[in-house]
MIDOSE-1310 file (N, C-alpha, C; in nm, 2 decimals, decimal comma, always signed):
residues 216
mkty	+3,31/+0,16/+1,12/+3,21/+0,20/+0,99/+3,15/+0,05/+0,98; +3,02/+0,08/+0,94/+2,93/-0,02/+0,91/+2,88/+0,01/+0,75; +2,86/-0,12/+0,69/+2,80/-0,11/+0,54/+2,66/-0,11/+0,57; +2,58/+0,00/+0,48/+2,44/-0,02/+0,49/+2,39/-0,03/+0,34
lilk	+2,31/-0,10/+0,33/+2,23/-0,13/+0,19/+2,13/-0,01/+0,16; +2,14/+0,07/+0,07/+2,05/+0,17/+0,02/+1,95/+0,14/-0,08; +1,83/+0,13/-0,02/+1,72/+0,10/-0,14/+1,63/+0,23/-0,16; +1,57/+0,24/-0,28/+1,48/+0,33/-0,34/+1,33/+0,27/-0,34
fqga	+1,24/+0,34/-0,29/+1,10/+0,30/-0,31/+1,04/+0,41/-0,37; +1,03/+0,41/-0,50/+0,97/+0,52/-0,59/+0,87/+0,47/-0,67; +0,73/+0,53/-0,68/+0,63/+0,49/-0,77/+0,50/+0,59/-0,76; +0,43/+0,57/-0,86/+0,32/+0,68/-0,86/+0,23/+0,65/-0,73
mqaw	+0,23/+0,51/-0,70/+0,14/+0,48/-0,59/+0,21/+0,40/-0,50; +0,17/+0,41/-0,34/+0,25/+0,32/-0,26/+0,12/+0,30/-0,16; +0,11/+0,20/-0,09/+0,04/+0,17/+0,02/+0,10/+0,06/+0,12; +0,11/+0,12/+0,24/+0,16/+0,08/+0,36/+0,08/+0,04/+0,47
gght	-0,01/-0,05/+0,47/-0,12/-0,05/+0,54/-0,07/-0,11/+0,69; -0,17/-0,05/+0,81/-0,14/-0,10/+0,93/-0,26/-0,17/+0,99; -0,30/-0,18/+1,09/-0,40/-0,25/+1,16/-0,52/-0,23/+1,10; -0,61/-0,32/+1,02/-0,72/-0,27/+0,96/-0,81/-0,38/+0,94
yedl	-0,93/-0,37/+0,89/-1,03/-0,47/+0,86/-1,07/-0,43/+0,72; -1,15/-0,50/+0,65/-1,19/-0,48/+0,50/-1,26/-0,35/+0,47; -1,31/-0,30/+0,54/-1,39/-0,17/+0,53/-1,31/-0,06/+0,50; -1,19/-0,05/+0,56/-1,10/+0,08/+0,57/-0,95/+0,03/+0,58
rqsh	-0,88/+0,05/+0,47/-0,75/+0,01/+0,47/-0,67/+0,13/+0,45; -0,62/+0,19/+0,57/-0,56/+0,30/+0,56/-0,40/+0,28/+0,52; -0,31/+0,37/+0,50/-0,18/+0,37/+0,46/-0,10/+0,46/+0,57; +0,00/+0,40/+0,60/+0,10/+0,48/+0,72/+0,18/+0,56/+0,61
pfpt	+0,25/+0,67/+0,67/+0,31/+0,78/+0,60/+0,44/+0,72/+0,55; +0,48/+0,58/+0,56/+0,61/+0,53/+0,55/+0,61/+0,39/+0,55; +0,70/+0,32/+0,46/+0,69/+0,19/+0,46/+0,71/+0,12/+0,57; +0,62/+0,00/+0,61/+0,62/-0,06/+0,74/+0,72/-0,17/+0,74
rsgi	+0,76/-0,21/+0,86/+0,86/-0,33/+0,85/+0,79/-0,46/+0,81; +0,66/-0,49/+0,83/+0,61/-0,60/+0,77/+0,63/-0,58/+0,61; +0,59/-0,48/+0,55/+0,57/-0,44/+0,41/+0,72/-0,46/+0,35; +0,83/-0,41/+0,41/+0,96/-0,42/+0,39/+1,01/-0,56/+0,37
vgll	+0,98/-0,64/+0,48/+1,01/-0,77/+0,50/+0,94/-0,86/+0,40; +0,81/-0,83/+0,36/+0,74/-0,90/+0,26/+0,81/-0,90/+0,11; +0,83/-0,75/+0,10/+0,89/-0,73/-0,04/+1,03/-0,79/-0,06; +1,11/-0,78/+0,05/+1,25/-0,84/+0,05/+1,21/-0,99/+0,04
agcl	+1,14/-1,07/+0,10/+1,13/-1,21/+0,10/+1,08/-1,24/-0,05; +0,99/-1,17/-0,10/+0,95/-1,19/-0,26/+1,07/-1,18/-0,34; +1,16/-1,09/-0,31/+1,30/-1,08/-0,39/+1,37/-1,21/-0,41; +1,37/-1,27/-0,26/+1,47/-1,36/-0,24/+1,40/-1,49/-0,27
gidr	+1,27/-1,50/-0,31/+1,21/-1,62/-0,35/+1,15/-1,72/-0,21; +1,13/-1,63/-0,09/+1,08/-1,69/+0,01/+0,93/-1,71/+0,02; +0,88/-1,81/+0,01/+0,74/-1,83/+0,00/+0,66/-1,78/+0,13; +0,54/-1,72/+0,09/+0,47/-1,67/+0,23/+0,44/-1,76/+0,34
adik	+0,42/-1,90/+0,31/+0,38/-1,98/+0,40/+0,53/-2,03/+0,47; +0,65/-1,99/+0,43/+0,78/-2,04/+0,50/+0,77/-1,95/+0,62; +0,74/-1,98/+0,74/+0,73/-1,91/+0,84/+0,88/-1,88/+0,90; +0,97/-2,00/+0,90/+1,09/-1,98/+0,93/+1,20/-1,90/+0,86
erea	+1,19/-1,90/+0,74/+1,27/-1,83/+0,65/+1,22/-1,68/+0,66; +1,11/-1,65/+0,67/+1,06/-1,51/+0,67/+1,09/-1,46/+0,81; +1,09/-1,53/+0,90/+1,13/-1,47/+1,05/+1,27/-1,47/+1,06; +1,35/-1,53/+1,00/+1,50/-1,54/+0,99/+1,54/-1,39/+0,90
lnns	+1,47/-1,37/+0,81/+1,49/-1,24/+0,75/+1,46/-1,12/+0,81; +1,34/-1,14/+0,89/+1,29/-1,02/+0,99/+1,40/-0,99/+1,07; +1,45/-1,10/+1,14/+1,55/-1,10/+1,25/+1,70/-1,05/+1,21; +1,71/-1,03/+1,07/+1,85/-1,00/+0,99/+1,87/-0,85/+0,99
ivlt	+1,76/-0,76/+1,01/+1,78/-0,64/+0,94/+1,72/-0,54/+1,05; +1,82/-0,42/+1,06/+1,74/-0,30/+1,13/+1,74/-0,20/+1,02; +1,59/-0,12/+1,04/+1,55/-0,05/+0,95/+1,56/+0,10/+0,98; +1,61/+0,17/+0,87/+1,59/+0,32/+0,89/+1,54/+0,38/+0,75
vrad	+1,41/+0,46/+0,75/+1,34/+0,50/+0,66/+1,35/+0,66/+0,65; +1,38/+0,70/+0,53/+1,35/+0,85/+0,51/+1,26/+0,88/+0,42; +1,15/+0,96/+0,44/+1,05/+1,00/+0,35/+1,12/+1,12/+0,28; +1,15/+1,10/+0,16/+1,25/+1,20/+0,08/+1,18/+1,34/+0,07
krdi	+1,23/+1,44/+0,10/+1,18/+1,60/+0,08/+1,19/+1,63/-0,09; +1,07/+1,65/-0,14/+1,08/+1,70/-0,27/+1,00/+1,81/-0,30; +1,00/+1,88/-0,42/+0,93/+1,99/-0,45/+0,79/+1,97/-0,47; +0,74/+1,86/-0,50/+0,60/+1,82/-0,53/+0,57/+1,74/-0,39
pair	+0,49/+1,77/-0,30/+0,47/+1,68/-0,19/+0,38/+1,56/-0,20; +0,40/+1,45/-0,14/+0,32/+1,34/-0,14/+0,17/+1,37/-0,09; +0,07/+1,31/-0,16/-0,06/+1,31/-0,10/-0,12/+1,20/-0,11; -0,22/+1,17/-0,03/-0,31/+1,05/+0,00/-0,43/+1,06/-0,08
itdy	-0,47/+0,94/-0,14/-0,60/+0,95/-0,23/-0,68/+0,82/-0,16; -0,81/+0,81/-0,18/-0,88/+0,69/-0,13/-0,96/+0,60/-0,27; -0,95/+0,49/-0,28/-1,00/+0,42/-0,37/-1,11/+0,35/-0,32; -1,23/+0,35/-0,40/-1,37/+0,29/-0,35/-1,39/+0,15/-0,40
htil	-1,40/+0,06/-0,33/-1,46/-0,09/-0,36/-1,56/-0,13/-0,31; -1,63/-0,24/-0,35/-1,71/-0,33/-0,28/-1,67/-0,46/-0,26; -1,69/-0,53/-0,15/-1,62/-0,68/-0,12/-1,74/-0,76/-0,07; -1,73/-0,89/-0,15/-1,81/-0,99/-0,07/-1,74/-1,08/+0,00
gark	-1,78/-1,14/+0,11/-1,69/-1,22/+0,19/-1,60/-1,12/+0,26; -1,62/-1,03/+0,29/-1,52/-0,97/+0,39/-1,51/-1,01/+0,53; -1,40/-1,01/+0,57/-1,37/-1,04/+0,72/-1,46/-0,96/+0,83; -1,53/-1,00/+0,91/-1,57/-0,94/+1,04/-1,48/-0,95/+1,17
vdgn	-1,50/-0,87/+1,25/-1,42/-0,88/+1,36/-1,35/-0,99/+1,41; -1,46/-1,08/+1,44/-1,43/-1,22/+1,49/-1,36/-1,30/+1,38; -1,32/-1,26/+1,26/-1,24/-1,32/+1,15/-1,32/-1,41/+1,06; -1,44/-1,41/+1,09/-1,54/-1,48/+1,00/-1,58/-1,40/+0,87
arkd	-1,63/-1,46/+0,77/-1,68/-1,39/+0,65/-1,82/-1,33/+0,65; -1,84/-1,22/+0,60/-1,99/-1,16/+0,60/-2,02/-1,22/+0,48; -2,17/-1,25/+0,49/-2,26/-1,30/+0,39/-2,29/-1,18/+0,29; -2,30/-1,06/+0,33/-2,35/-0,94/+0,25/-2,22/-0,87/+0,20
avqs	-2,23/-0,79/+0,08/-2,13/-0,70/+0,05/-2,11/-0,58/+0,11; -1,99/-0,54/+0,14/-1,96/-0,41/+0,23/-1,87/-0,32/+0,14; -1,91/-0,19/+0,16/-1,80/-0,09/+0,09/-1,66/-0,09/+0,17; -1,57/-0,06/+0,08/-1,43/-0,07/+0,12/-1,36/+0,05/+0,07
yrey	-1,28/+0,10/+0,17/-1,20/+0,22/+0,10/-1,04/+0,20/+0,13; -0,96/+0,21/+0,04/-0,83/+0,19/+0,04/-0,73/+0,32/+0,02; -0,67/+0,35/+0,12/-0,56/+0,47/+0,10/-0,45/+0,45/+0,03; -0,40/+0,54/-0,04/-0,27/+0,53/-0,11/-0,19/+0,66/-0,11
lcda	-0,07/+0,64/-0,11/+0,04/+0,76/-0,11/+0,07/+0,79/-0,26; +0,04/+0,91/-0,31/+0,09/+0,94/-0,46/+0,20/+1,01/-0,44; +0,30/+1,00/-0,52/+0,41/+1,06/-0,57/+0,50/+1,08/-0,42; +0,49/+0,97/-0,35/+0,59/+0,97/-0,24/+0,71/+0,87/-0,28
qftl	+0,82/+0,92/-0,22/+0,96/+0,86/-0,25/+1,03/+0,84/-0,11; +1,07/+0,72/-0,10/+1,15/+0,69/+0,03/+1,28/+0,63/-0,01; +1,37/+0,66/+0,09/+1,51/+0,60/+0,08/+1,53/+0,52/+0,20; +1,58/+0,39/+0,20/+1,59/+0,31/+0,31/+1,74/+0,27/+0,33
alef	+1,76/+0,27/+0,45/+1,91/+0,24/+0,50/+1,90/+0,09/+0,57; +1,94/-0,02/+0,51/+1,92/-0,16/+0,60/+2,07/-0,19/+0,66; +2,06/-0,20/+0,78/+2,18/-0,26/+0,86/+2,17/-0,39/+0,89; +2,26/-0,47/+0,85/+2,26/-0,61/+0,88/+2,32/-0,65/+1,01
lpda	+2,26/-0,73/+1,10/+2,31/-0,77/+1,24/+2,42/-0,86/+1,22; +2,52/-0,86/+1,30/+2,62/-0,97/+1,31/+2,59/-1,13/+1,29; +2,49/-1,16/+1,36/+2,43/-1,28/+1,36/+2,33/-1,31/+1,26; +2,32/-1,24/+1,16/+2,21/-1,24/+1,06/+2,21/-1,36/+0,98
efsl	+2,12/-1,43/+0,94/+2,09/-1,55/+0,87/+2,09/-1,50/+0,72; +2,05/-1,40/+0,68/+2,06/-1,34/+0,55/+2,16/-1,21/+0,56; +2,26/-1,23/+0,46/+2,37/-1,14/+0,46/+2,33/-1,02/+0,38; +2,39/-0,89/+0,36/+2,39/-0,80/+0,28/+2,40/-0,84/+0,13
nevv	+2,49/-0,92/+0,11/+2,53/-0,96/-0,03/+2,41/-1,06/-0,09; +2,34/-1,13/-0,01/+2,24/-1,23/-0,05/+2,11/-1,13/-0,08; +2,09/-1,03/-0,01/+1,98/-0,94/-0,04/+2,01/-0,85/-0,14; +2,14/-0,80/-0,16/+2,16/-0,73/-0,28/+2,14/-0,81/-0,43
igvm	+2,17/-0,94/-0,42/+2,15/-1,01/-0,52/+1,99/-1,04/-0,56; +1,92/-1,04/-0,46/+1,76/-1,06/-0,46/+1,69/-0,93/-0,52; +1,73/-0,82/-0,47/+1,68/-0,71/-0,52/+1,72/-0,66/-0,65; +1,84/-0,70/-0,70/+1,89/-0,69/-0,83/+1,84/-0,75/-0,92
kpfy	+1,77/-0,88/-0,89/+1,72/-0,99/-0,97/+1,61/-1,07/-0,89; +1,52/-1,00/-0,87/+1,42/-1,05/-0,78/+1,35/-1,18/-0,83; +1,30/-1,28/-0,74/+1,24/-1,39/-0,79/+1,09/-1,36/-0,82; +1,04/-1,29/-0,72/+0,90/-1,25/-0,74/+0,90/-1,09/-0,75
tpvl	+0,80/-1,03/-0,86/+0,81/-0,91/-0,88/+0,77/-0,83/-0,75; +0,85/-0,73/-0,73/+0,83/-0,64/-0,62/+0,73/-0,54/-0,63; +0,65/-0,49/-0,55/+0,54/-0,41/-0,55/+0,56/-0,33/-0,42; +0,51/-0,20/-0,43/+0,53/-0,11/-0,33/+0,40/-0,11/-0,22
grra	+0,39/-0,22/-0,15/+0,28/-0,23/-0,08/+0,16/-0,33/-0,12; +0,10/-0,28/-0,25/-0,01/-0,37/-0,29/+0,04/-0,39/-0,44; -0,04/-0,48/-0,50/+0,00/-0,53/-0,64/-0,02/-0,43/-0,73; -0,12/-0,32/-0,70/-0,14/-0,22/-0,80/-0,03/-0,11/-0,80
cplh	+0,06/-0,13/-0,71/+0,17/-0,02/-0,69/+0,30/-0,06/-0,75; +0,33/-0,07/-0,88/+0,45/-0,10/-0,94/+0,57/+0,01/-0,91; +0,69/-0,05/-0,90/+0,80/+0,04/-0,90/+0,83/+0,13/-1,03; +0,89/+0,23/-1,00/+0,92/+0,32/-1,13/+1,08/+0,31/-1,14
rplf	+1,14/+0,25/-1,05/+1,30/+0,25/-1,08/+1,34/+0,12/-0,98; +1,46/+0,08/-1,02/+1,49/-0,03/-0,94/+1,52/-0,01/-0,80; +1,52/-0,13/-0,73/+1,51/-0,09/-0,56/+1,65/-0,05/-0,52; +1,75/-0,12/-0,59/+1,91/-0,11/-0,55/+1,95/+0,03/-0,59
daev	+2,01/+0,10/-0,49/+2,07/+0,23/-0,52/+2,22/+0,22/-0,49; +2,25/+0,17/-0,38/+2,40/+0,19/-0,34/+2,43/+0,10/-0,21; +2,57/+0,08/-0,19/+2,62/+0,01/-0,06/+2,69/+0,15/-0,01; +2,67/+0,18/+0,13/+2,75/+0,30/+0,19/+2,79/+0,27/+0,32
nasd	+2,92/+0,31/+0,34/+2,99/+0,29/+0,46/+2,99/+0,43/+0,54; +2,93/+0,41/+0,66/+2,92/+0,51/+0,76/+2,91/+0,46/+0,92; +2,92/+0,54/+1,00/+2,92/+0,52/+1,14/+2,74/+0,48/+1,19; +2,64/+0,54/+1,13/+2,53/+0,51/+1,17/+2,43/+0,53/+1,03
alka	+2,32/+0,50/+1,06/+2,23/+0,49/+0,94/+2,18/+0,64/+0,88; +2,19/+0,74/+1,01/+2,16/+0,88/+0,96/+2,28/+0,91/+0,88; +2,40/+0,90/+0,90/+2,51/+0,94/+0,83/+2,51/+0,87/+0,68; +2,46/+0,76/+0,70/+2,46/+0,68/+0,56/+2,36/+0,75/+0,47
lqqv	+2,25/+0,81/+0,51/+2,15/+0,86/+0,44/+2,18/+0,98/+0,40; +2,28/+1,06/+0,49/+2,31/+1,19/+0,44/+2,40/+1,21/+0,31; +2,44/+1,06/+0,28/+2,53/+1,05/+0,13/+2,43/+1,02/+0,02; +2,32/+1,02/+0,04/+2,23/+0,97/-0,07/+2,12/+1,08/-0,09
epfa	+2,10/+1,14/-0,22/+2,01/+1,24/-0,27/+1,88/+1,18/-0,22; +1,77/+1,28/-0,20/+1,78/+1,45/-0,19/+1,84/+1,48/-0,06; +1,90/+1,41/+0,03/+1,97/+1,44/+0,16/+1,90/+1,51/+0,24; +1,77/+1,51/+0,23/+1,66/+1,56/+0,33/+1,53/+1,48/+0,34
gtiy	+1,48/+1,50/+0,45/+1,35/+1,43/+0,48/+1,30/+1,39/+0,61; +1,19/+1,33/+0,63/+1,16/+1,28/+0,75/+1,20/+1,15/+0,79; +1,27/+1,13/+0,91/+1,34/+1,00/+0,93/+1,24/+0,93/+1,03; +1,24/+0,78/+0,99/+1,17/+0,70/+1,07/+1,27/+0,57/+1,10
sekl	+1,32/+0,57/+1,24/+1,44/+0,49/+1,26/+1,43/+0,41/+1,38; +1,47/+0,28/+1,36/+1,43/+0,17/+1,47/+1,53/+0,20/+1,59; +1,63/+0,28/+1,57/+1,73/+0,32/+1,66/+1,70/+0,48/+1,71; +1,72/+0,49/+1,82/+1,68/+0,61/+1,91/+1,77/+0,74/+1,84
isgg	+1,70/+0,83/+1,80/+1,76/+0,96/+1,74/+1,74/+1,08/+1,84; +1,86/+1,12/+1,88/+1,86/+1,24/+1,96/+1,77/+1,36/+1,91; +1,69/+1,42/+1,99/+1,61/+1,53/+1,94/+1,47/+1,49/+1,87; +1,46/+1,34/+1,86/+1,35/+1,28/+1,77/+1,22/+1,26/+1,89
sqmr	+1,12/+1,25/+1,81/+0,99/+1,20/+1,90/+0,98/+1,06/+1,88; +0,92/+0,96/+1,96/+0,90/+0,83/+1,98/+0,75/+0,80/+1,89; +0,73/+0,69/+1,84/+0,62/+0,67/+1,78/+0,60/+0,51/+1,81; +0,48/+0,45/+1,82/+0,45/+0,31/+1,84/+0,39/+0,27/+1,71
vrdv	+0,45/+0,17/+1,65/+0,37/+0,13/+1,53/+0,35/-0,04/+1,54; +0,25/-0,08/+1,51/+0,21/-0,22/+1,50/+0,23/-0,28/+1,37; +0,34/-0,32/+1,34/+0,38/-0,36/+1,21/+0,49/-0,47/+1,20; +0,53/-0,54/+1,31/+0,63/-0,65/+1,30/+0,56/-0,75/+1,28
pmpt	+0,61/-0,82/+1,16/+0,54/-0,96/+1,13/+0,58/-1,07/+1,25; +0,49/-1,13/+1,27/+0,52/-1,25/+1,38/+0,53/-1,38/+1,32; +0,58/-1,48/+1,36/+0,61/-1,61/+1,31/+0,50/-1,68/+1,31; +0,38/-1,67/+1,24/+0,27/-1,75/+1,28/+0,21/-1,76/+1,12
avrq	+0,13/-1,86/+1,11/+0,06/-1,90/+1,00/-0,03/-1,80/+0,94; -0,12/-1,75/+1,06/-0,22/-1,65/+1,05/-0,14/-1,51/+1,05; -0,18/-1,42/+0,96/-0,10/-1,29/+0,98/-0,11/-1,22/+1,08; -0,02/-1,19/+1,16/-0,03/-1,12/+1,31/+0,10/-1,04/+1,32
fatr	+0,07/-0,92/+1,40/+0,17/-0,83/+1,40/+0,21/-0,80/+1,55; +0,31/-0,76/+1,59/+0,38/-0,70/+1,72/+0,39/-0,57/+1,70; +0,42/-0,49/+1,81/+0,43/-0,35/+1,81/+0,59/-0,32/+1,84; +0,63/-0,21/+1,78/+0,77/-0,17/+1,80/+0,78/-0,02/+1,83
tisv	+0,88/+0,04/+1,87/+0,90/+0,18/+1,90/+0,99/+0,25/+1,79; +0,95/+0,35/+1,75/+1,06/+0,39/+1,65/+1,08/+0,54/+1,70; +1,18/+0,62/+1,64/+1,21/+0,75/+1,65/+1,19/+0,82/+1,52; +1,11/+0,94/+1,52/+1,06/+1,03/+1,41/+1,14/+1,15/+1,43
yggd	+1,21/+1,19/+1,32/+1,29/+1,30/+1,33/+1,25/+1,39/+1,19; +1,21/+1,51/+1,20/+1,18/+1,60/+1,09/+1,03/+1,61/+1,08; +1,02/+1,68/+0,99/+0,86/+1,71/+0,93/+0,80/+1,62/+0,87; +0,65/+1,61/+0,85/+0,58/+1,52/+0,78/+0,58/+1,56/+0,64
nvse	+0,57/+1,46/+0,54/+0,60/+1,49/+0,38/+0,47/+1,44/+0,32; +0,37/+1,39/+0,37/+0,25/+1,36/+0,32/+0,15/+1,44/+0,38; +0,07/+1,51/+0,26/-0,05/+1,60/+0,29/-0,18/+1,53/+0,29; -0,27/+1,57/+0,35/-0,40/+1,50/+0,33/-0,47/+1,53/+0,22
């Protein structure tokens, strides 16, 4: 049996961006690894510029996310902005203003099961302390997306992450797992934070099991 840390991501709006530029910032239908690691790093007081500690945290956990099934489905909305000094493809800033569209998930709820690796530099207990008394205020992807409830939900003993999530309400939803799920489909996601000063991301393969819980 393993001990899993169960977290809840609930809020009126959430935004979990993927590969993007300034003019269009879409959101994945589930929390990304980079977003989760960043949120936990903030709770633990790890500075964004501290590459070593950030990478140690990233290498400490295996993630399974459930997009919780609810009576009211989550929907996407798009917010309109204009931006001066936006990035171009080559990384340089534009001199003129550009239009920007940012996606948000509304009324989405997620349950996370975090497994801590045997050689993890950050332990389950350390992360529990951080999420229960965060150093920096946690947000759900962007600063405009506050939490509606505390992150910590439970510590659950189970043989695997799916069985851990089956012990936590609402007991159903779409699963996004870093471990292979029998009967699931595979999906490639570019959301693994790399240990670089400039924000860069690597790709991972996840298993998806269940139906989509976010409507257009």
